[in-house]
C-alpha positions in Angstrom: 26.4 -54.7 -9.1 29.5 -53.9 -6.8 30.0 -50.6 -8.6 26.5 -49.3 -9.0 27.2 -46.4 -11.3 28.7 -46.3 -14.8 30.9 -43.4 -13.6 32.7 -45.5 -11.0 35.3 -47.4 -12.8 35.9 -44.5 -15.1 36.9 -42.4 -12.1 39.1 -45.1 -10.7 40.8 -45.6 -14.1 41.6 -41.9 -14.2 43.1 -42.1 -10.7 45.2 -45.1 -11.5 46.6 -44.1 -14.9 47.2 -40.4 -14.9 50.9 -40.8 -15.6 50.8 -43.5 -18.2 47.9 -42.3 -20.3 48.5 -38.5 -20.2 45.5 -37.7 -18.1 46.0 -34.3 -16.4 45.5 -33.6 -12.7 42.5 -31.4 -13.7 40.8 -34.3 -15.6 41.5 -36.6 -12.7 40.0 -34.2 -10.2 36.9 -33.5 -12.4 36.4 -37.2 -13.0 36.5 -38.0 -9.3 34.2 -35.0 -8.4 31.7 -36.1 -11.0 31.7 -39.7 -9.6 31.3 -38.5 -6.0 28.4 -36.2 -7.0 26.7 -39.0 -8.9 26.9 -41.5 -6.1 25.6 -38.8 -3.7 22.6 -38.3 -6.0 23.7 -34.7 -6.8 23.1 -35.1 -10.5 23.2 -31.3 -11.4 26.6 -31.0 -9.8 27.7 -34.2 -11.5 26.6 -32.8 -14.9 28.5 -29.5 -14.2 31.7 -31.5 -13.6 31.2 -33.6 -16.7 30.6 -30.4 -18.8 33.9 -29.0 -17.5 35.5 -32.4 -18.3 34.1 -32.3 -21.8 35.6 -28.8 -22.4 39.0 -30.2 -21.4 38.7 -33.5 -23.4 36.2 -33.1 -26.3 37.0 -36.4 -28.0 36.3 -38.8 -25.1 33.1 -40.7 -25.9 32.9 -41.9 -22.2 32.2 -38.4 -21.1 29.2 -38.2 -23.4 28.1 -41.6 -22.2 28.4 -40.7 -18.5 26.6 -37.4 -19.2 23.7 -39.3 -20.8 23.5 -41.6 -17.8 23.6 -38.7 -15.3 20.8 -37.0 -17.3 18.8 -40.2 -17.2 19.1 -40.5 -13.4 18.4 -36.8 -13.0 15.0 -37.3 -14.7 14.2 -40.3 -12.5 15.1 -42.8 -15.1 12.1 -41.8 -17.3 13.9 -40.4 -20.4 14.5 -43.8 -21.9 14.1 -42.7 -25.6 16.8 -40.0 -25.1 19.2 -42.4 -23.5 18.6 -45.0 -26.2 19.3 -42.4 -28.9 22.6 -41.4 -27.3 23.5 -45.1 -26.9 22.8 -45.8 -30.6 25.0 -42.8 -31.6 27.8 -44.0 -29.3 27.4 -47.6 -30.6 28.2 -46.4 -34.1 31.1 -44.3 -32.9 32.6 -47.1 -30.8 32.0 -49.7 -33.5 34.0 -47.5 -35.9 36.8 -47.2 -33.4 36.8 -51.0 -32.8 36.9 -51.7 -36.5 40.1 -49.6 -36.8 41.9 -51.4 -34.0 44.6 -54.1 -34.6 43.8 -56.2 -31.6 43.3 -56.5 -27.9 47.0 -56.1 -26.9 46.3 -52.7 -25.5 44.3 -52.1 -22.3 42.5 -49.1 -23.8 41.4 -51.3 -26.7 40.0 -53.9 -24.3 38.0 -51.2 -22.5 36.6 -49.9 -25.8 35.4 -53.5 -26.6 33.9 -53.8 -23.1 32.0 -50.5 -23.4 30.8 -51.5 -26.8 29.4 -54.7 -25.2 27.7 -52.7 -22.4 26.1 -50.3 -24.9 24.8 -53.3 -26.9 23.5 -54.8 -23.6 21.5 -51.7 -22.7 20.1 -51.6 -26.3 19.0 -55.3 -25.7 21.1 -56.4 -28.7 22.2 -59.4 -26.7 23.6 -61.6 -29.5 25.9 -58.8 -30.7 26.9 -58.0 -27.1 27.8 -61.7 -26.5 30.0 -61.8 -29.6 32.0 -58.8 -28.4 32.1 -60.1 -24.8 33.4 -63.6 -25.9 36.1 -62.0 -28.0 37.2 -60.1 -24.9 37.1 -63.2 -22.8 39.7 -64.9 -25.0 42.2 -62.3 -23.9 41.2 -62.2 -20.2 44.4 -63.4 -18.6 46.4 -60.2 -18.6 43.5 -58.1 -17.5 43.4 -56.4 -14.1 41.3 -58.5 -11.7 38.4 -56.0 -11.4 38.1 -55.6 -15.1 38.3 -59.4 -15.7 35.4 -59.9 -13.2 33.4 -57.1 -15.0 33.8 -58.9 -18.3 32.7 -62.3 -16.8 29.7 -60.9 -14.9 28.5 -59.1 -18.1 28.8 -62.3 -20.1 27.0 -64.3 -17.3 24.1 -61.8 -17.4 24.0 -62.1 -21.2 24.0 -65.9 -21.2 21.1 -66.0 -18.7 19.1 -63.4 -20.7 19.6 -65.6 -23.8 18.7 -68.8 -21.9 22.2 -70.3 -22.1 22.3 -71.4 -18.4 25.1 -74.0 -18.8 27.5 -71.4 -20.3 26.6 -69.0 -17.4 27.3 -71.7 -14.8 30.7 -72.4 -16.4 31.7 -68.7 -16.2 30.4 -68.5 -12.6 32.8 -71.3 -11.7 35.6 -69.3 -13.4 34.6 -66.3 -11.4 34.6 -68.2 -8.1 38.1 -69.4 -8.8 39.2 -65.9 -9.8 37.8 -64.3 -6.6 39.2 -67.1 -4.4 42.7 -66.8 -5.9 42.6 -63.0 -5.7 41.6 -63.1 -2.0 44.4 -65.6 -1.2 47.0 -63.4 -3.0 45.9 -60.3 -1.0 46.0 -62.3 2.3 49.5 -63.5 1.5 50.9 -60.0 1.0 52.3 -58.0 3.9 50.9 -54.5 4.4 53.9 -52.3 3.5 54.5 -48.9 2.0 53.2 -45.6 3.1 49.8 -46.8 4.4 49.2 -46.4 8.1 47.7 -49.3 10.1 44.3 -47.5 9.9 44.5 -47.1 6.1 45.5 -50.7 5.8 42.6 -51.9 7.9 40.1 -49.7 6.0 41.4 -51.0 2.7 41.2 -54.6 3.8 37.6 -54.1 5.1 36.6 -52.4 1.9 38.2 -55.2 -0.1 36.5 -57.9 2.0 33.1 -56.2 1.5 33.6 -56.2 -2.3 34.5 -59.9 -2.2 31.4 -60.7 -0.2 29.3 -58.7 -2.6 30.7 -60.5 -5.6 30.1 -63.9 -3.9 26.5 -62.9 -3.2 26.1 -61.9 -6.8 27.4 -65.3 -7.9 24.9 -67.1 -5.7 22.1 -65.0 -7.2 23.2 -65.8 -10.8 23.4 -69.5 -10.0 19.8 -69.5 -8.7 18.7 -67.8 -12.0 20.6 -70.4 -14.0 19.2 -73.3 -12.0 15.7 -71.9 -12.3 16.1 -71.8 -16.1 17.3 -75.4 -16.0 14.5 -76.4 -13.6 17.2 -78.0 -11.4 15.3 -77.7 -8.1 17.8 -79.6 -5.9 20.7 -77.4 -6.9 18.5 -74.3 -6.8 17.4 -75.1 -3.2 21.1 -75.2 -2.1 21.9 -71.9 -3.7 18.7 -70.2 -2.4 20.0 -70.8 1.1 23.3 -69.1 0.2 21.5 -66.2 -1.3 19.3 -65.7 1.8 22.4 -65.9 4.0 24.4 -63.3 2.0 21.7 -61.0 0.6 19.0 -61.4 3.3 15.5 -60.3 2.6 16.4 -57.9 -0.2 13.9 -57.6 -3.1 16.1 -59.5 -5.6 16.6 -62.5 -3.2 12.9 -62.6 -2.3 12.0 -62.5 -6.1 14.4 -65.5 -6.7 12.9 -67.4 -3.7 9.4 -66.7 -4.9 10.3 -68.0 -8.4 11.8 -71.1 -6.8 8.6 -71.8 -4.8 6.5 -71.2 -7.9 8.5 -74.0 -9.7 7.9 -76.3 -6.7 4.1 -75.6 -7.0 3.9 -73.7 -3.8 1.9 -70.8 -5.3 0.6 -69.3 -2.1 4.1 -69.2 -0.7 5.4 -67.6 -3.9 2.7 -64.9 -3.7 3.4 -64.3 0.0 7.1 -63.8 -0.7 6.3 -61.3 -3.5 4.0 -59.4 -1.2 6.7 -59.2 1.5 9.3 -57.8 -0.8 9.8 -54.0 -1.0 9.3 -53.3 -4.7 10.8 -49.8 -4.3 14.1 -51.5 -3.5 14.4 -53.2 -6.8 16.2 -51.1 -9.4 14.2 -50.3 -12.5 17.2 -49.7 -14.6 19.9 -52.4 -14.9 23.1 -50.8 -13.7 25.9 -52.5 -15.6 29.2 -50.7 -15.4 30.8 -48.8 -18.1 34.6 -48.3 -17.9 
């Protein structure tokens, strides 16, 4: 996914809302440090920052969640039972919080619903996750673009996992339109404010990279949907787009191998599997928490 760690959007949220949500500078700094340590693979340092953050804010379930994920990665993604136990506890906690809410008019409420859906996803309770995700989707218009995309991508994944390829394709069309409109809006704005030309260029380059990553992800999901539908003609077209955007990465080679298998080209399918670097393929699905 574009943001590979569950800590990512949580850190960004702290940075963007410190004034409005009462988050202190100390919390913001600890959150950012935890995220940076996590992405660098320094899980001990990450856990230290999260422990300090827990001391400052004992009631935030997201800190417990991120601590569990960091512990999981520290142990080379082998402590599945421990992570599952934490997720189950948090599911009950978040479910209680959701039950007490009036609606989705508040951004914090929306994030709570999203995190509930992600926890259910990791527990493989897909039907329940879809019910929460679809409720969120009904209120998607006022959401920030990145959050709206996260909701859509989660639902797409869930639809494919539950063999609802048509629903997945409908949402992928929505995502394409969303990304296209967002890109056009950014291109139409003048670079103003305190940013230097260099900062503006770096931000534009980073934004462009995220858009390309999202487009590549859409192509890969389309292939998975068309494979489920056994729509070989449409699949062939999307496979070309996947290979152009993702290259010879393990996921793209797996998809192409699956496509060749459906066509009856079994030797070619095996050859593609043998050429892929299995170590590249993540063993644990990294769907973002917020």
